[in-house]
HTML snippet that shows the backbone in 3Dmol.js (N, CA, C, O; Angstrom):
<script src="https://3Dmol.org/build/3Dmol-min.js"></script>
<div id="view" style="width:600px;height:400px;position:relative"></div>
<script>
const pdb = `
ATOM      1  N   LEU A   1       1.122  -1.226  -0.036  1.00  0.00           N
ATOM      2  CA  LEU A   1      -0.232   0.131  -0.127  1.00  0.00           C
ATOM      3  C   LEU A   1       0.886   1.240  -0.023  1.00  0.00           C
ATOM      4  O   LEU A   1       0.868   2.035  -0.962  1.00  0.00           O
ATOM      5  N   SER A   2       1.822   1.441   0.904  1.00  0.00           N
ATOM      6  CA  SER A   2       2.831   2.191   0.967  1.00  0.00           C
ATOM      7  C   SER A   2       3.650   2.653  -0.506  1.00  0.00           C
ATOM      8  O   SER A   2       3.866   3.806  -0.882  1.00  0.00           O
ATOM      9  N   ALA A   3       4.008   1.430  -1.167  1.00  0.00           N
ATOM     10  CA  ALA A   3       4.674   1.645  -2.560  1.00  0.00           C
ATOM     11  C   ALA A   3       3.541   2.312  -3.693  1.00  0.00           C
ATOM     12  O   ALA A   3       3.826   2.987  -4.682  1.00  0.00           O
ATOM     13  N   ALA A   4       2.457   1.988  -3.321  1.00  0.00           N
ATOM     14  CA  ALA A   4       1.374   2.224  -4.323  1.00  0.00           C
ATOM     15  C   ALA A   4       1.150   3.861  -3.975  1.00  0.00           C
ATOM     16  O   ALA A   4       1.171   4.499  -5.027  1.00  0.00           O
ATOM     17  N   MET A   5       0.971   4.599  -2.958  1.00  0.00           N
ATOM     18  CA  MET A   5       1.055   5.940  -2.649  1.00  0.00           C
ATOM     19  C   MET A   5       2.325   6.706  -3.228  1.00  0.00           C
ATOM     20  O   MET A   5       2.265   7.781  -3.825  1.00  0.00           O
ATOM     21  N   GLU A   6       3.477   5.990  -2.960  1.00  0.00           N
ATOM     22  CA  GLU A   6       4.744   6.530  -3.412  1.00  0.00           C
ATOM     23  C   GLU A   6       4.734   6.604  -4.903  1.00  0.00           C
ATOM     24  O   GLU A   6       5.226   7.626  -5.381  1.00  0.00           O
ATOM     25  N   THR A   7       4.303   5.780  -5.656  1.00  0.00           N
ATOM     26  CA  THR A   7       4.349   5.342  -7.288  1.00  0.00           C
ATOM     27  C   THR A   7       3.016   6.669  -7.524  1.00  0.00           C
ATOM     28  O   THR A   7       3.201   7.643  -8.253  1.00  0.00           O
ATOM     29  N   GLY A   8       1.818   6.442  -6.803  1.00  0.00           N
ATOM     30  CA  GLY A   8       1.014   7.717  -7.299  1.00  0.00           C
ATOM     31  C   GLY A   8       1.546   9.125  -6.902  1.00  0.00           C
ATOM     32  O   GLY A   8       0.983   9.959  -7.612  1.00  0.00           O
ATOM     33  N   THR A   9       2.493   9.750  -5.959  1.00  0.00           N
ATOM     34  CA  THR A   9       3.238  10.941  -5.927  1.00  0.00           C
ATOM     35  C   THR A   9       3.795  10.992  -7.130  1.00  0.00           C
ATOM     36  O   THR A   9       3.326  11.780  -7.952  1.00  0.00           O
ATOM     37  N   VAL A  10       5.008  10.086  -7.501  1.00  0.00           N
ATOM     38  CA  VAL A  10       5.914  10.041  -8.436  1.00  0.00           C
ATOM     39  C   VAL A  10       5.228  10.513  -9.811  1.00  0.00           C
ATOM     40  O   VAL A  10       5.702  11.264 -10.664  1.00  0.00           O
ATOM     41  N   GLU A  11       3.975   9.862  -9.792  1.00  0.00           N
ATOM     42  CA  GLU A  11       3.029   9.993 -11.208  1.00  0.00           C
ATOM     43  C   GLU A  11       2.724  11.408 -11.466  1.00  0.00           C
ATOM     44  O   GLU A  11       2.958  12.021 -12.508  1.00  0.00           O
ATOM     45  N   GLN A  12       2.063  11.947 -10.175  1.00  0.00           N
ATOM     46  CA  GLN A  12       1.375  13.278 -10.011  1.00  0.00           C
ATOM     47  C   GLN A  12       2.451  14.177 -10.072  1.00  0.00           C
ATOM     48  O   GLN A  12       1.951  15.285 -10.266  1.00  0.00           O
ATOM     49  N   SER A  13       3.653  14.268 -10.006  1.00  0.00           N
ATOM     50  CA  SER A  13       4.635  15.383  -9.800  1.00  0.00           C
ATOM     51  C   SER A  13       5.402  15.232 -11.399  1.00  0.00           C
ATOM     52  O   SER A  13       5.900  16.220 -11.939  1.00  0.00           O
ATOM     53  N   THR A  14       5.410  14.005 -11.977  1.00  0.00           N
ATOM     54  CA  THR A  14       5.703  13.664 -13.315  1.00  0.00           C
ATOM     55  C   THR A  14       4.736  14.349 -14.298  1.00  0.00           C
ATOM     56  O   THR A  14       5.058  15.150 -15.176  1.00  0.00           O
ATOM     57  N   SER A  15       3.571  13.930 -14.026  1.00  0.00           N
ATOM     58  CA  SER A  15       2.565  14.628 -14.788  1.00  0.00           C
ATOM     59  C   SER A  15       2.472  16.196 -14.736  1.00  0.00           C
ATOM     60  O   SER A  15       2.321  16.851 -15.767  1.00  0.00           O
ATOM     61  N   LYS A  16       2.570  16.780 -13.466  1.00  0.00           N
ATOM     62  CA  LYS A  16       2.756  18.058 -13.459  1.00  0.00           C
ATOM     63  C   LYS A  16       4.006  18.743 -14.384  1.00  0.00           C
ATOM     64  O   LYS A  16       3.767  19.778 -15.005  1.00  0.00           O
ATOM     65  N   ALA A  17       5.110  18.229 -14.437  1.00  0.00           N
ATOM     66  CA  ALA A  17       6.281  18.611 -15.119  1.00  0.00           C
ATOM     67  C   ALA A  17       5.762  18.480 -16.824  1.00  0.00           C
ATOM     68  O   ALA A  17       6.022  19.262 -17.738  1.00  0.00           O
ATOM     69  N   ASN A  18       5.127  17.491 -16.858  1.00  0.00           N
ATOM     70  CA  ASN A  18       4.745  17.584 -18.267  1.00  0.00           C
ATOM     71  C   ASN A  18       3.489  18.115 -18.853  1.00  0.00           C
ATOM     72  O   ASN A  18       3.157  17.866 -20.012  1.00  0.00           O
ATOM     73  N   ASP A  19       2.761  18.887 -18.000  1.00  0.00           N
ATOM     74  CA  ASP A  19       1.563  19.573 -17.874  1.00  0.00           C
ATOM     75  C   ASP A  19       1.865  20.659 -19.229  1.00  0.00           C
ATOM     76  O   ASP A  19       2.729  21.536 -19.219  1.00  0.00           O
ATOM     77  N   PRO A  20       1.042  20.395 -20.234  1.00  0.00           N
ATOM     78  CA  PRO A  20       1.280  21.631 -21.246  1.00  0.00           C
ATOM     79  C   PRO A  20       0.970  22.914 -21.109  1.00  0.00           C
ATOM     80  O   PRO A  20       1.142  23.752 -21.994  1.00  0.00           O
ATOM     81  N   MET A  21       0.438  23.161 -19.857  1.00  0.00           N
ATOM     82  CA  MET A  21       0.058  24.743 -19.658  1.00  0.00           C
ATOM     83  C   MET A  21       1.467  25.127 -18.726  1.00  0.00           C
ATOM     84  O   MET A  21       1.597  26.290 -18.344  1.00  0.00           O
ATOM     85  N   ARG A  22       2.206  24.397 -18.482  1.00  0.00           N
ATOM     86  CA  ARG A  22       3.656  24.825 -17.779  1.00  0.00           C
ATOM     87  C   ARG A  22       4.805  25.815 -18.748  1.00  0.00           C
ATOM     88  O   ARG A  22       5.775  26.490 -18.403  1.00  0.00           O
ATOM     89  N   VAL A  23       4.251  25.567 -19.948  1.00  0.00           N
ATOM     90  CA  VAL A  23       5.335  26.403 -20.698  1.00  0.00           C
ATOM     91  C   VAL A  23       4.548  27.996 -20.530  1.00  0.00           C
ATOM     92  O   VAL A  23       5.271  28.969 -20.746  1.00  0.00           O
ATOM     93  N   TYR A  24       3.303  28.211 -20.206  1.00  0.00           N
ATOM     94  CA  TYR A  24       2.880  29.744 -19.703  1.00  0.00           C
ATOM     95  C   TYR A  24       3.327  30.260 -18.510  1.00  0.00           C
ATOM     96  O   TYR A  24       3.185  31.453 -18.242  1.00  0.00           O
ATOM     97  N   GLU A  25       3.897  29.414 -17.708  1.00  0.00           N
ATOM     98  CA  GLU A  25       4.255  29.770 -16.341  1.00  0.00           C
ATOM     99  C   GLU A  25       5.087  31.115 -16.351  1.00  0.00           C
ATOM    100  O   GLU A  25       4.766  32.162 -15.790  1.00  0.00           O
ATOM    101  N   SER A  26       5.921  30.937 -16.904  1.00  0.00           N
ATOM    102  CA  SER A  26       7.032  32.012 -17.202  1.00  0.00           C
ATOM    103  C   SER A  26       6.403  33.280 -17.497  1.00  0.00           C
ATOM    104  O   SER A  26       6.908  34.264 -16.958  1.00  0.00           O
ATOM    105  N   TYR A  27       5.296  33.470 -18.325  1.00  0.00           N
ATOM    106  CA  TYR A  27       4.352  34.569 -18.900  1.00  0.00           C
ATOM    107  C   TYR A  27       3.794  34.927 -17.593  1.00  0.00           C
ATOM    108  O   TYR A  27       3.952  36.053 -17.121  1.00  0.00           O
ATOM    109  N   VAL A  28       3.192  34.063 -17.040  1.00  0.00           N
ATOM    110  CA  VAL A  28       2.248  34.436 -15.963  1.00  0.00           C
ATOM    111  C   VAL A  28       2.816  35.091 -14.921  1.00  0.00           C
ATOM    112  O   VAL A  28       2.242  36.020 -14.352  1.00  0.00           O
ATOM    113  N   LEU A  29       4.486  34.475 -14.452  1.00  0.00           N
ATOM    114  CA  LEU A  29       4.919  35.152 -13.251  1.00  0.00           C
ATOM    115  C   LEU A  29       5.631  36.333 -13.981  1.00  0.00           C
ATOM    116  O   LEU A  29       6.018  37.247 -13.254  1.00  0.00           O
ATOM    117  N   GLY A  30       5.815  36.417 -15.077  1.00  0.00           N
ATOM    118  CA  GLY A  30       6.616  37.903 -15.576  1.00  0.00           C
ATOM    119  C   GLY A  30       5.430  38.884 -15.402  1.00  0.00           C
ATOM    120  O   GLY A  30       5.578  39.913 -14.743  1.00  0.00           O
ATOM    121  N   MET A  31       4.095  38.524 -16.072  1.00  0.00           N
ATOM    122  CA  MET A  31       3.158  39.573 -15.999  1.00  0.00           C
ATOM    123  C   MET A  31       3.089  40.152 -14.541  1.00  0.00           C
ATOM    124  O   MET A  31       3.133  41.378 -14.441  1.00  0.00           O
ATOM    125  N   LEU A  32       2.969  39.285 -13.231  1.00  0.00           N
ATOM    126  CA  LEU A  32       2.358  39.361 -12.109  1.00  0.00           C
ATOM    127  C   LEU A  32       3.941  40.156 -11.678  1.00  0.00           C
ATOM    128  O   LEU A  32       3.719  40.767 -10.632  1.00  0.00           O
ATOM    129  N   GLN A  33       5.180  40.328 -12.032  1.00  0.00           N
ATOM    130  CA  GLN A  33       6.192  40.932 -11.603  1.00  0.00           C
ATOM    131  C   GLN A  33       6.020  42.342 -11.894  1.00  0.00           C
ATOM    132  O   GLN A  33       6.530  43.158 -11.126  1.00  0.00           O
ATOM    133  N   ASN A  34       5.243  42.803 -13.097  1.00  0.00           N
ATOM    134  CA  ASN A  34       4.882  43.764 -13.797  1.00  0.00           C
ATOM    135  C   ASN A  34       3.742  44.556 -13.272  1.00  0.00           C
ATOM    136  O   ASN A  34       3.636  45.776 -13.388  1.00  0.00           O
ATOM    137  N   PHE A  35       3.057  43.914 -12.794  1.00  0.00           N
ATOM    138  CA  PHE A  35       1.527  44.319 -12.187  1.00  0.00           C
ATOM    139  C   PHE A  35       1.286  43.339 -10.848  1.00  0.00           C
ATOM    140  O   PHE A  35       1.393  42.116 -10.762  1.00  0.00           O
ATOM    141  N   ASP A  36       0.894  44.407  -9.760  1.00  0.00           N
ATOM    142  CA  ASP A  36       0.617  43.924  -8.492  1.00  0.00           C
ATOM    143  C   ASP A  36      -0.007  42.743  -8.189  1.00  0.00           C
ATOM    144  O   ASP A  36       0.296  41.830  -7.421  1.00  0.00           O
ATOM    145  N   SER A  37      -1.227  42.978  -9.164  1.00  0.00           N
ATOM    146  CA  SER A  37      -2.135  41.603  -9.010  1.00  0.00           C
ATOM    147  C   SER A  37      -3.210  41.914 -10.357  1.00  0.00           C
ATOM    148  O   SER A  37      -3.672  42.968 -10.793  1.00  0.00           O
ATOM    149  N   LEU A  38      -3.331  40.807 -10.686  1.00  0.00           N
ATOM    150  CA  LEU A  38      -4.422  40.627 -11.865  1.00  0.00           C
ATOM    151  C   LEU A  38      -5.437  39.912 -11.613  1.00  0.00           C
ATOM    152  O   LEU A  38      -5.341  39.265 -10.570  1.00  0.00           O
ATOM    153  N   PRO A  39      -6.708  39.749 -12.395  1.00  0.00           N
ATOM    154  CA  PRO A  39      -7.852  38.780 -12.466  1.00  0.00           C
ATOM    155  C   PRO A  39      -7.662  37.962 -13.322  1.00  0.00           C
ATOM    156  O   PRO A  39      -6.853  38.228 -14.211  1.00  0.00           O
ATOM    157  N   LEU A  40      -8.164  37.051 -13.316  1.00  0.00           N
ATOM    158  CA  LEU A  40      -8.113  35.758 -14.172  1.00  0.00           C
ATOM    159  C   LEU A  40      -8.235  36.194 -15.359  1.00  0.00           C
ATOM    160  O   LEU A  40      -7.353  35.958 -16.185  1.00  0.00           O
ATOM    161  N   GLU A  41      -9.468  36.991 -15.712  1.00  0.00           N
ATOM    162  CA  GLU A  41      -9.493  37.258 -17.307  1.00  0.00           C
ATOM    163  C   GLU A  41      -8.858  38.406 -17.877  1.00  0.00           C
ATOM    164  O   GLU A  41      -8.938  38.791 -19.044  1.00  0.00           O
ATOM    165  N   ARG A  42      -8.096  39.007 -16.747  1.00  0.00           N
ATOM    166  CA  ARG A  42      -7.136  39.975 -17.495  1.00  0.00           C
ATOM    167  C   ARG A  42      -5.715  38.929 -17.630  1.00  0.00           C
ATOM    168  O   ARG A  42      -4.971  39.141 -18.588  1.00  0.00           O
ATOM    169  N   ILE A  43      -5.466  38.125 -16.929  1.00  0.00           N
ATOM    170  CA  ILE A  43      -4.381  37.299 -17.437  1.00  0.00           C
ATOM    171  C   ILE A  43      -4.638  36.296 -18.671  1.00  0.00           C
ATOM    172  O   ILE A  43      -3.685  35.707 -19.179  1.00  0.00           O
ATOM    173  N   HIS A  44      -5.664  36.159 -19.034  1.00  0.00           N
ATOM    174  CA  HIS A  44      -6.258  35.156 -19.840  1.00  0.00           C
ATOM    175  C   HIS A  44      -6.151  35.871 -21.285  1.00  0.00           C
ATOM    176  O   HIS A  44      -5.643  35.331 -22.268  1.00  0.00           O
ATOM    177  N   SER A  45      -6.735  37.232 -21.260  1.00  0.00           N
ATOM    178  CA  SER A  45      -6.657  38.243 -22.334  1.00  0.00           C
ATOM    179  C   SER A  45      -5.452  38.565 -22.718  1.00  0.00           C
ATOM    180  O   SER A  45      -5.270  38.976 -23.864  1.00  0.00           O
ATOM    181  N   MET A  46      -4.280  38.415 -21.699  1.00  0.00           N
ATOM    182  CA  MET A  46      -3.045  38.858 -22.156  1.00  0.00           C
ATOM    183  C   MET A  46      -2.346  37.855 -23.000  1.00  0.00           C
ATOM    184  O   MET A  46      -1.914  38.012 -24.141  1.00  0.00           O
ATOM    185  N   LEU A  47      -2.299  36.566 -22.083  1.00  0.00           N
ATOM    186  CA  LEU A  47      -1.864  35.637 -22.682  1.00  0.00           C
ATOM    187  C   LEU A  47      -2.200  35.298 -24.095  1.00  0.00           C
ATOM    188  O   LEU A  47      -1.300  34.941 -24.855  1.00  0.00           O
ATOM    189  N   LYS A  48      -3.559  35.397 -24.539  1.00  0.00           N
ATOM    190  CA  LYS A  48      -4.054  35.305 -25.831  1.00  0.00           C
ATOM    191  C   LYS A  48      -3.473  36.175 -26.653  1.00  0.00           C
ATOM    192  O   LYS A  48      -3.298  35.848 -27.827  1.00  0.00           O
ATOM    193  N   MET A  49      -3.011  37.621 -26.117  1.00  0.00           N
ATOM    194  CA  MET A  49      -2.797  38.692 -26.974  1.00  0.00           C
ATOM    195  C   MET A  49      -1.233  38.505 -27.242  1.00  0.00           C
ATOM    196  O   MET A  49      -0.786  38.808 -28.348  1.00  0.00           O
ATOM    197  N   PHE A  50      -0.242  37.915 -26.050  1.00  0.00           N
ATOM    198  CA  PHE A  50       0.955  38.159 -26.318  1.00  0.00           C
ATOM    199  C   PHE A  50       1.804  36.897 -26.534  1.00  0.00           C
ATOM    200  O   PHE A  50       2.926  36.914 -27.041  1.00  0.00           O
ATOM    201  N   VAL A  51       1.184  35.838 -26.116  1.00  0.00           N
ATOM    202  CA  VAL A  51       1.807  34.565 -26.440  1.00  0.00           C
ATOM    203  C   VAL A  51       1.695  33.914 -27.787  1.00  0.00           C
ATOM    204  O   VAL A  51       0.578  33.592 -28.193  1.00  0.00           O
ATOM    205  N   VAL A  52       2.709  33.706 -28.471  1.00  0.00           N
ATOM    206  CA  VAL A  52       2.397  33.157 -30.025  1.00  0.00           C
ATOM    207  C   VAL A  52       3.052  31.910 -30.325  1.00  0.00           C
ATOM    208  O   VAL A  52       2.599  31.135 -31.168  1.00  0.00           O
ATOM    209  N   SER A  53       4.251  31.656 -29.575  1.00  0.00           N
ATOM    210  CA  SER A  53       4.830  30.023 -29.743  1.00  0.00           C
ATOM    211  C   SER A  53       5.282  29.638 -28.602  1.00  0.00           C
ATOM    212  O   SER A  53       6.296  30.120 -28.097  1.00  0.00           O
ATOM    213  N   PRO A  54       4.589  28.742 -28.082  1.00  0.00           N
ATOM    214  CA  PRO A  54       3.159  27.841 -28.466  1.00  0.00           C
ATOM    215  C   PRO A  54       2.072  29.208 -28.622  1.00  0.00           C
ATOM    216  O   PRO A  54       2.200  30.186 -27.886  1.00  0.00           O
ATOM    217  N   ALA A  55       1.179  29.138 -29.501  1.00  0.00           N
ATOM    218  CA  ALA A  55       0.077  29.684 -29.302  1.00  0.00           C
ATOM    219  C   ALA A  55      -0.980  29.768 -28.437  1.00  0.00           C
ATOM    220  O   ALA A  55      -1.799  28.854 -28.535  1.00  0.00           O
ATOM    221  N   TYR A  56      -1.173  30.557 -27.670  1.00  0.00           N
ATOM    222  CA  TYR A  56      -2.222  30.484 -26.375  1.00  0.00           C
ATOM    223  C   TYR A  56      -3.490  30.177 -27.232  1.00  0.00           C
ATOM    224  O   TYR A  56      -3.912  30.772 -28.224  1.00  0.00           O
ATOM    225  N   ASP A  57      -4.054  28.926 -26.480  1.00  0.00           N
ATOM    226  CA  ASP A  57      -5.605  28.715 -27.070  1.00  0.00           C
ATOM    227  C   ASP A  57      -6.133  27.765 -25.960  1.00  0.00           C
ATOM    228  O   ASP A  57      -6.679  26.717 -26.305  1.00  0.00           O
ATOM    229  N   LYS A  58      -6.003  28.073 -24.665  1.00  0.00           N
ATOM    230  CA  LYS A  58      -6.720  27.789 -23.497  1.00  0.00           C
ATOM    231  C   LYS A  58      -8.162  28.483 -23.059  1.00  0.00           C
ATOM    232  O   LYS A  58      -8.616  29.616 -23.216  1.00  0.00           O
ATOM    233  N   SER A  59      -8.588  27.470 -22.537  1.00  0.00           N
ATOM    234  CA  SER A  59     -10.071  28.173 -22.051  1.00  0.00           C
ATOM    235  C   SER A  59     -10.024  29.053 -20.564  1.00  0.00           C
ATOM    236  O   SER A  59      -9.131  28.714 -19.787  1.00  0.00           O
ATOM    237  N   SER A  60     -10.625  29.781 -20.285  1.00  0.00           N
ATOM    238  CA  SER A  60     -10.505  30.512 -18.797  1.00  0.00           C
ATOM    239  C   SER A  60     -10.354  29.379 -17.871  1.00  0.00           C
ATOM    240  O   SER A  60      -9.448  29.334 -17.039  1.00  0.00           O
ATOM    241  N   LYS A  61     -11.379  28.323 -18.040  1.00  0.00           N
ATOM    242  CA  LYS A  61     -11.307  27.205 -17.040  1.00  0.00           C
ATOM    243  C   LYS A  61     -10.371  26.490 -16.926  1.00  0.00           C
ATOM    244  O   LYS A  61     -10.137  25.989 -15.827  1.00  0.00           O
ATOM    245  N   GLU A  62      -9.408  26.183 -18.232  1.00  0.00           N
ATOM    246  CA  GLU A  62      -7.994  25.686 -18.071  1.00  0.00           C
ATOM    247  C   GLU A  62      -6.857  26.217 -17.111  1.00  0.00           C
ATOM    248  O   GLU A  62      -6.150  25.639 -16.285  1.00  0.00           O
ATOM    249  N   LEU A  63      -6.978  28.053 -17.692  1.00  0.00           N
ATOM    250  CA  LEU A  63      -6.291  28.757 -17.002  1.00  0.00           C
ATOM    251  C   LEU A  63      -6.461  28.906 -15.420  1.00  0.00           C
ATOM    252  O   LEU A  63      -5.535  29.068 -14.625  1.00  0.00           O
ATOM    253  N   PHE A  64      -7.542  28.837 -15.178  1.00  0.00           N
ATOM    254  CA  PHE A  64      -7.972  28.731 -13.661  1.00  0.00           C
ATOM    255  C   PHE A  64      -7.691  27.562 -12.904  1.00  0.00           C
ATOM    256  O   PHE A  64      -7.451  27.663 -11.701  1.00  0.00           O
ATOM    257  N   GLU A  65      -7.695  26.460 -13.484  1.00  0.00           N
ATOM    258  CA  GLU A  65      -7.234  25.211 -12.961  1.00  0.00           C
ATOM    259  C   GLU A  65      -5.660  25.122 -12.973  1.00  0.00           C
ATOM    260  O   GLU A  65      -5.262  24.259 -12.191  1.00  0.00           O
ATOM    261  N   PHE A  66      -4.795  25.691 -13.556  1.00  0.00           N
ATOM    262  CA  PHE A  66      -3.267  25.733 -14.076  1.00  0.00           C
ATOM    263  C   PHE A  66      -2.899  26.927 -12.863  1.00  0.00           C
ATOM    264  O   PHE A  66      -2.088  26.648 -11.980  1.00  0.00           O
ATOM    265  N   LEU A  67      -3.664  28.448 -12.919  1.00  0.00           N
ATOM    266  CA  LEU A  67      -3.127  29.110 -11.508  1.00  0.00           C
ATOM    267  C   LEU A  67      -3.474  28.638 -10.281  1.00  0.00           C
ATOM    268  O   LEU A  67      -2.758  28.883  -9.309  1.00  0.00           O
ATOM    269  N   ASP A  68      -4.545  27.947 -10.178  1.00  0.00           N
ATOM    270  CA  ASP A  68      -4.722  27.328  -8.677  1.00  0.00           C
ATOM    271  C   ASP A  68      -3.328  25.928  -8.752  1.00  0.00           C
ATOM    272  O   ASP A  68      -2.775  25.743  -7.668  1.00  0.00           O
ATOM    273  N   GLU A  69      -3.024  25.387  -9.475  1.00  0.00           N
ATOM    274  CA  GLU A  69      -1.814  24.645  -9.293  1.00  0.00           C
ATOM    275  C   GLU A  69      -0.744  25.491  -8.676  1.00  0.00           C
ATOM    276  O   GLU A  69      -0.048  25.193  -7.705  1.00  0.00           O
ATOM    277  N   LEU A  70      -0.709  26.888  -9.573  1.00  0.00           N
ATOM    278  CA  LEU A  70       0.457  27.601  -8.971  1.00  0.00           C
ATOM    279  C   LEU A  70       0.348  28.286  -7.351  1.00  0.00           C
ATOM    280  O   LEU A  70       1.280  28.602  -6.612  1.00  0.00           O
ATOM    281  N   VAL A  71      -0.864  28.367  -7.150  1.00  0.00           N
ATOM    282  CA  VAL A  71      -1.064  28.526  -5.756  1.00  0.00           C
ATOM    283  C   VAL A  71      -0.682  27.710  -4.796  1.00  0.00           C
ATOM    284  O   VAL A  71       0.028  28.051  -3.850  1.00  0.00           O
ATOM    285  N   LEU A  72      -1.177  26.480  -5.005  1.00  0.00           N
ATOM    286  CA  LEU A  72      -0.921  25.269  -4.480  1.00  0.00           C
ATOM    287  C   LEU A  72       0.569  25.095  -4.182  1.00  0.00           C
ATOM    288  O   LEU A  72       1.002  24.838  -3.059  1.00  0.00           O
ATOM    289  N   ASP A  73       1.264  25.244  -5.198  1.00  0.00           N
ATOM    290  CA  ASP A  73       2.545  25.167  -5.249  1.00  0.00           C
ATOM    291  C   ASP A  73       3.399  26.273  -4.880  1.00  0.00           C
ATOM    292  O   ASP A  73       4.601  26.447  -5.079  1.00  0.00           O
ATOM    293  N   GLY A  74       2.436  27.065  -4.237  1.00  0.00           N
ATOM    294  CA  GLY A  74       3.408  28.463  -3.496  1.00  0.00           C
ATOM    295  C   GLY A  74       3.983  29.459  -4.301  1.00  0.00           C
ATOM    296  O   GLY A  74       4.907  30.138  -3.854  1.00  0.00           O
ATOM    297  N   LYS A  75       3.535  29.631  -5.460  1.00  0.00           N
ATOM    298  CA  LYS A  75       4.182  30.259  -6.497  1.00  0.00           C
ATOM    299  C   LYS A  75       3.175  31.736  -6.616  1.00  0.00           C
ATOM    300  O   LYS A  75       3.637  32.875  -6.692  1.00  0.00           O
ATOM    301  N   LEU A  76       2.213  31.501  -6.612  1.00  0.00           N
ATOM    302  CA  LEU A  76       0.846  32.700  -6.597  1.00  0.00           C
ATOM    303  C   LEU A  76       0.277  32.721  -5.348  1.00  0.00           C
ATOM    304  O   LEU A  76       0.499  31.822  -4.536  1.00  0.00           O
ATOM    305  N   ARG A  77      -0.534  33.786  -5.081  1.00  0.00           N
ATOM    306  CA  ARG A  77      -1.255  34.149  -4.351  1.00  0.00           C
ATOM    307  C   ARG A  77      -2.688  34.753  -4.806  1.00  0.00           C
ATOM    308  O   ARG A  77      -2.868  35.697  -5.576  1.00  0.00           O
ATOM    309  N   PHE A  78      -3.712  33.936  -4.102  1.00  0.00           N
ATOM    310  CA  PHE A  78      -4.973  34.330  -4.795  1.00  0.00           C
ATOM    311  C   PHE A  78      -5.859  35.114  -3.274  1.00  0.00           C
ATOM    312  O   PHE A  78      -6.063  34.641  -2.156  1.00  0.00           O
ATOM    313  N   ALA A  79      -6.196  36.385  -3.837  1.00  0.00           N
ATOM    314  CA  ALA A  79      -6.683  37.097  -2.464  1.00  0.00           C
ATOM    315  C   ALA A  79      -7.784  37.894  -3.276  1.00  0.00           C
ATOM    316  O   ALA A  79      -7.448  38.131  -4.436  1.00  0.00           O
ATOM    317  N   GLN A  80      -9.002  38.343  -2.906  1.00  0.00           N
ATOM    318  CA  GLN A  80      -9.938  39.206  -3.236  1.00  0.00           C
ATOM    319  C   GLN A  80     -10.220  39.177  -4.954  1.00  0.00           C
ATOM    320  O   GLN A  80     -10.533  40.215  -5.537  1.00  0.00           O
ATOM    321  N   GLY A  81     -10.082  37.967  -5.624  1.00  0.00           N
ATOM    322  CA  GLY A  81     -10.410  37.872  -7.099  1.00  0.00           C
ATOM    323  C   GLY A  81      -9.311  38.182  -7.773  1.00  0.00           C
ATOM    324  O   GLY A  81      -9.414  38.263  -8.997  1.00  0.00           O
ATOM    325  N   THR A  82      -8.224  38.388  -7.242  1.00  0.00           N
ATOM    326  CA  THR A  82      -7.135  38.546  -7.884  1.00  0.00           C
ATOM    327  C   THR A  82      -5.714  37.658  -8.028  1.00  0.00           C
ATOM    328  O   THR A  82      -5.594  36.910  -7.057  1.00  0.00           O
ATOM    329  N   TYR A  83      -4.724  37.558  -8.885  1.00  0.00           N
ATOM    330  CA  TYR A  83      -3.620  36.759  -8.394  1.00  0.00           C
ATOM    331  C   TYR A  83      -2.339  37.697  -8.322  1.00  0.00           C
ATOM    332  O   TYR A  83      -2.202  38.776  -8.899  1.00  0.00           O
ATOM    333  N   SER A  84      -1.589  37.168  -7.635  1.00  0.00           N
ATOM    334  CA  SER A  84      -0.076  38.153  -7.179  1.00  0.00           C
ATOM    335  C   SER A  84       0.924  37.164  -6.988  1.00  0.00           C
ATOM    336  O   SER A  84       0.570  36.020  -6.702  1.00  0.00           O
ATOM    337  N   LEU A  85       2.134  37.450  -7.109  1.00  0.00           N
ATOM    338  CA  LEU A  85       3.163  36.477  -6.573  1.00  0.00           C
ATOM    339  C   LEU A  85       3.187  36.299  -5.284  1.00  0.00           C
ATOM    340  O   LEU A  85       2.860  37.200  -4.511  1.00  0.00           O
ATOM    341  N   ALA A  86       3.559  35.173  -4.907  1.00  0.00           N
ATOM    342  CA  ALA A  86       3.295  34.842  -3.577  1.00  0.00           C
ATOM    343  C   ALA A  86       4.664  35.254  -2.585  1.00  0.00           C
ATOM    344  O   ALA A  86       4.529  35.291  -1.362  1.00  0.00           O
ATOM    345  N   ASN A  87       5.788  35.511  -3.148  1.00  0.00           N
ATOM    346  CA  ASN A  87       7.191  36.172  -2.586  1.00  0.00           C
ATOM    347  C   ASN A  87       7.188  37.604  -2.755  1.00  0.00           C
ATOM    348  O   ASN A  87       8.138  38.229  -2.284  1.00  0.00           O
ATOM    349  N   LYS A  88       6.354  38.161  -3.299  1.00  0.00           N
ATOM    350  CA  LYS A  88       6.428  39.593  -3.704  1.00  0.00           C
ATOM    351  C   LYS A  88       6.049  40.661  -2.678  1.00  0.00           C
ATOM    352  O   LYS A  88       4.903  40.839  -2.266  1.00  0.00           O
ATOM    353  N   ASN A  89       7.165  41.375  -2.297  1.00  0.00           N
ATOM    354  CA  ASN A  89       6.820  42.089  -0.861  1.00  0.00           C
ATOM    355  C   ASN A  89       6.057  43.459  -1.341  1.00  0.00           C
ATOM    356  O   ASN A  89       5.644  44.261  -0.503  1.00  0.00           O
TER     357      ASN A  89
END
`;
const viewer = $3Dmol.createViewer("view");
viewer.addModel(pdb, "pdb");
viewer.setStyle({}, {cartoon: {color: "spectrum"}});
viewer.zoomTo();
viewer.render();
</script>
């Protein structure tokens, strides 16, 4: 049972690394370095406007799920409907 749980953890972290949304992480982090905080829809529209390779063609729901992962990873903070960098002073 313990080995099965460990295997699940390894598979989960491997799938996170292979997540196609990870290519957009640097864009999101860069945006939030330039702006104190942004709502989901603003991040979504900026990604559609500026990311050309690979083209950003994700839904708001997909972006929400990805940003939620970044919050859980401790990279972003979500408060009052906006995202910001977790470590920004």
